[in-house]
C-alpha positions in Angstrom: 33.3 -48.2 44.7 33.7 -50.8 47.4 37.3 -52.7 47.5 38.5 -55.6 49.7 41.6 -55.0 50.5 44.5 -57.3 52.4 47.4 -56.5 54.0 49.8 -59.3 54.9 51.5 -59.4 58.4 54.4 -56.3 58.7 53.0 -54.7 55.3 52.6 -51.3 54.4 51.2 -48.9 52.0 53.4 -46.2 51.0 51.9 -43.0 51.7 50.3 -41.4 49.0 46.9 -39.3 47.8 43.8 -39.3 45.4 41.3 -37.1 44.8 38.9 -39.2 45.7 37.1 -39.2 49.3 37.6 -42.9 51.1 36.3 -44.7 54.3 35.6 -48.3 55.1 35.6 -50.5 58.1 38.3 -53.2 59.4 37.2 -56.5 58.8 39.7 -58.9 60.1 42.9 -57.8 62.7 44.2 -53.9 62.6 46.4 -51.6 60.8 48.1 -48.0 61.9 46.5 -45.5 59.3 49.1 -42.4 59.1 47.7 -39.1 58.0 48.3 -35.4 58.3 46.4 -35.7 61.4 49.3 -38.5 62.9 48.7 -42.1 63.1 45.4 -44.0 64.3 45.5 -47.6 65.1 42.1 -49.0 63.2 40.8 -52.6 64.7 38.0 -54.8 63.7 35.1 -53.7 63.6 36.2 -49.9 63.3 35.5 -47.5 60.6 38.0 -44.9 58.9 37.5 -41.9 57.0 40.4 -40.1 54.6 39.0 -36.9 52.8 39.9 -36.8 48.8 43.7 -35.4 48.2 44.8 -36.3 52.6 47.7 -37.5 52.2 47.7 -41.4 54.0 49.4 -44.3 54.5 49.1 -47.5 56.4 50.9 -50.2 58.1 50.0 -53.5 59.6 52.1 -54.4 62.4 50.0 -57.1 64.3 49.9 -60.5 63.9 48.6 -62.1 60.7 47.0 -60.5 58.5 44.3 -57.7 58.4 41.4 -57.1 55.9 39.4 -53.7 55.3 36.5 -53.0 53.2 37.1 -50.0 51.2 34.6 -47.4 50.3 35.9 -44.8 47.7 33.5 -41.9 46.3 34.0 -41.3 43.0 35.1 -44.6 41.9 38.7 -45.1 41.8 39.1 -45.0 38.0 42.9 -46.7 37.8 41.3 -49.7 40.1 38.5 -50.3 37.0 40.9 -50.2 34.6 42.8 -53.0 36.0 40.1 -54.9 36.6 38.8 -54.4 32.8 42.0 -55.6 32.1 
């Protein structure tokens, strides 16, 4: 499942986990990804990988927004339910 994620300047996604493997690429800007292994800054053109069930969160301290293309496997049932309305 592909999901376009935009994180505004100064915004964050709280620490959470899900059973889905997550990977993606930063299309614009940068953000700090916090995982059990520490904090990594992911910049435009760079990729990331988060194993299923690993706690993680994202913070965008950069100027302007950041855009990511997330890939989930298997697909996120919660996102599919939202898309169906």
